[in-house]
Every structure is written in C-alpha cells, then in structure tokens.
C-alpha positions in Angstrom: 93.6 -129.4 -60.0 93.0 -128.2 -63.6 94.2 -124.6 -64.3 92.4 -122.1 -66.4 94.1 -118.9 -67.5 91.9 -115.9 -68.0 93.4 -114.2 -71.1 92.8 -110.5 -70.2 94.8 -107.6 -68.8 91.6 -105.7 -68.0 91.0 -105.6 -64.3 87.2 -105.2 -64.6 86.9 -108.0 -67.0 89.0 -110.3 -64.8 86.9 -109.5 -61.8 83.7 -110.6 -63.7 85.3 -113.7 -65.1 86.7 -114.8 -61.7 83.3 -114.4 -60.1 81.6 -116.3 -62.9 83.9 -119.3 -62.5 84.4 -119.1 -58.8 82.2 -122.1 -57.9 84.1 -124.5 -60.2 86.7 -126.9 -58.6 89.5 -125.4 -60.8 92.5 -123.1 -60.4 91.9 -119.7 -61.9 94.8 -117.5 -62.8 95.6 -114.3 -64.7 98.4 -113.3 -67.0 100.0 -111.4 -64.1 100.0 -114.5 -61.9 102.1 -116.2 -64.5 104.2 -113.1 -65.3 102.9 -113.4 -68.9 102.9 -110.1 -70.8 101.3 -111.2 -74.0 99.6 -108.8 -76.4 97.5 -110.3 -79.2 96.6 -108.5 -82.5 92.9 -108.7 -82.6 92.6 -108.8 -86.4 89.6 -111.2 -86.6 86.6 -110.4 -88.7 84.2 -110.9 -85.7 84.1 -111.3 -82.0 84.4 -115.1 -82.1 87.5 -114.9 -84.3 89.2 -112.4 -81.9 88.3 -114.5 -78.9 89.8 -117.5 -80.6 93.0 -115.7 -81.5 93.5 -114.6 -77.9 92.7 -118.0 -76.4 95.0 -119.9 -78.8 97.9 -117.5 -78.3 97.7 -117.6 -74.5 97.3 -121.4 -74.5 100.4 -121.8 -76.6 102.3 -119.5 -74.3 101.1 -120.9 -71.0 100.5 -124.6 -71.9 97.2 -124.7 -70.1 93.5 -124.2 -70.6 92.6 -120.7 -71.5 89.4 -118.7 -71.5 89.3 -115.5 -73.6 86.6 -113.2 -74.8 86.0 -110.3 -77.2 83.2 -107.8 -76.7 81.7 -104.9 -78.5 79.0 -102.3 -78.2 76.7 -102.0 -81.2 74.6 -98.9 -81.6 71.8 -99.0 -84.1 72.0 -95.3 -85.0 75.6 -95.9 -86.0 74.9 -99.0 -88.1 76.2 -101.3 -85.4 79.4 -99.3 -84.7 81.6 -99.1 -82.7 81.3 -102.9 -82.6 84.6 -104.6 -83.0 86.3 -101.3 -82.6 84.7 -100.4 -79.3 88.0 -100.2 -77.5 89.6 -98.3 -80.4 86.8 -95.7 -80.8 89.1 -92.7 -80.6 91.5 -94.1 -83.2 88.6 -94.4 -85.6 87.4 -90.8 -85.0 90.5 -88.6 -85.4 88.4 -85.4 -85.4 88.0 -86.0 -81.7 91.2 -85.3 -79.7 93.2 -88.5 -79.1 95.0 -88.7 -75.9 98.2 -90.8 -75.5 96.4 -93.3 -73.3 92.7 -92.8 -73.9 90.6 -93.6 -70.8 87.1 -95.2 -70.6 85.7 -91.8 -69.7 87.2 -90.3 -72.8 85.7 -93.1 -75.0 82.3 -92.5 -73.4 82.6 -88.8 -74.0 83.4 -89.3 -77.7 80.7 -91.8 -78.2 78.1 -89.5 -76.8 79.4 -86.6 -78.9 79.1 -88.8 -82.1 75.5 -89.8 -81.1 74.3 -86.3 -80.2 72.9 -85.5 -83.7 70.8 -88.6 -83.8 67.3 -88.8 -82.2 66.9 -90.9 -79.1 66.4 -93.6 -78.0 69.9 -94.8 -79.0 69.1 -98.5 -79.0 72.1 -100.8 -78.7 73.4 -104.1 -77.5 76.6 -105.5 -76.1 77.8 -108.7 -77.7 80.4 -111.0 -76.3 82.1 -114.2 -77.7 84.0 -116.4 -75.3 86.6 -119.1 -76.4 87.9 -122.0 -74.4 91.1 -123.3 -75.8 93.0 -126.4 -74.5 96.7 -126.9 -74.3 96.4 -129.2 -77.3 94.4 -126.7 -79.4 90.9 -127.9 -78.7 88.4 -125.0 -79.1 84.9 -124.3 -77.9 83.0 -121.0 -78.6 79.9 -119.4 -77.2 78.3 -116.0 -77.3 75.9 -113.8 -75.4 74.0 -110.5 -75.9 72.8 -107.8 -73.6 70.2 -105.5 -75.2 69.5 -102.0 -74.0 70.2 -98.4 -75.0 72.9 -95.8 -74.7 71.9 -92.8 -72.5 73.3 -89.3 -72.6 74.4 -89.1 -68.9 76.7 -91.3 -66.9 75.1 -93.3 -64.0 76.7 -95.6 -61.5 80.2 -96.2 -60.2 80.8 -99.9 -60.9 81.9 -101.7 -64.1 84.2 -100.3 -66.8 84.1 -99.3 -70.4 80.8 -98.0 -71.6 78.9 -99.5 -68.6 78.0 -96.1 -67.1 76.0 -95.0 -70.2 74.4 -98.4 -71.1 70.8 -98.8 -69.8 70.0 -102.5 -69.5 66.7 -103.5 -71.2 64.0 -104.5 -68.8 65.6 -102.5 -66.0 65.9 -98.8 -65.0 69.6 -99.1 -64.3 72.9 -99.0 -66.2 75.4 -101.8 -66.1 77.4 -99.6 -63.8 74.5 -99.5 -61.3 74.2 -103.2 -61.0 76.0 -105.3 -58.3 78.5 -107.8 -59.6 76.2 -110.8 -59.2 73.3 -109.2 -61.0 75.5 -107.9 -63.7 76.9 -111.3 -64.3 73.4 -112.7 -64.6 72.2 -110.1 -67.1 75.3 -109.1 -69.0 76.6 -110.2 -72.4 79.7 -111.7 -70.8 77.7 -113.6 -68.1 75.4 -115.0 -70.7 78.3 -116.1 -73.0 80.0 -117.9 -70.1 76.7 -119.5 -69.1 76.3 -120.8 -72.7 79.9 -122.2 -72.6 79.6 -123.8 -69.2 78.3 -127.3 -70.4 81.3 -127.6 -72.8 83.7 -126.4 -70.1 82.4 -129.0 -67.7 82.7 -131.7 -70.4 86.2 -130.7 -71.5 87.5 -130.6 -67.9 85.8 -133.7 -66.8 83.7 -131.9 -64.2 80.3 -132.9 -63.0 77.6 -131.8 -65.5 76.6 -128.1 -65.2 73.4 -127.7 -63.2 
C-alpha cells in the first residue's frame, strides 16, 4: 500500500489532514510514526514555496510520498498581515511581551491588540497551499481560501491557531465552532486538499476522484 507522510508536527493540522485523506486506500503516517524530527526553514516568498520546501525536505528524509502545507491569516486592515508570518506574529511585534514558547492564545491576544485601533469589520481570509512531493522529486501544488472576518472575542473550543477569533463567511460561527467534517468542507486547508485530490489520485494510480 502506498504511504503518504503528512509533513507537520502540529496536532491540530494532522487531525484535519488525516480526516481529509481517510477514505483513500493509502497508508497515512506522521513524522512521529517514523521517529522523524525534521525542522524546515520556511524561507519561501509565498505559501506555495514554503509548502514545497517542507514537502521536498521530508520526501528526501523519508523516501516516500509527502503532503505538506503552509497557511496564513491575511487581515485587510493590516495590509494582508500577518500572512506568511502568522505563526511568528509575536516575533514581528516585539512591543508585545514575547514568551519563551508563545501559545496560540497569546498569538490571538496580540493580534486583537494590534487590530483594536482599526474600525470593524476586520475582514480577512485564511490562505493555504498544499504540496504533494514524490520520492523522486515530482511535485504538485494546489491552494484554497476561506474568507471571513476576525472578531474581538474568542468563540468555540475546537481547532487551533486563530480559529477561535475567525468568523467564517456565510455562517455565524468561527472555525473553532465547527465540527471537523464541516470545517474540512469550508476551510482553506480542506479546499486546498480538495483541489489537489485529482492530481493525488493520478500520481498514486488510484481510481479517479469523484
């Protein structure tokens, strides 16, 4: 059975990826399953470049197919920031206290503090690029977007990152208030994986995607 390594150490992201690919007749594994402690410098100029860097590095290390992604939250009031630096928000804003190991809650707190002087609504979108890299270096890319707005109060207990303060367009719920199946249908990551699915089926010799 074909193996795909999901190139992430983020438990929330892995949960979503595993659910998105669960119906495929493939073996899914994580870096922990392979005792693979690989950190990749995400120095690309866009999400696709970062996803490609991660996928290629893990494919070389593991010698199997790899699926990687890169994701960012783009807020219009901030000119599209934090964007590529969404996970490194606190490093980019030293005026806000930086903890040794900043948590998702701390990142949400700092983002809301930065946005407070700006009028609402704080329209925004999540963007995600996914990369499928083969053991011989073949590469396929796809992307997805989830529009919505940042809200000033946390809502929901699910998800991770900025999910609790991101209201999904066309709903009255944050990403953290959605069940996993619905989130994977509406989210940036779910849409990116759906866009990649025909190429994944072709590369792995699976029946065409429905």
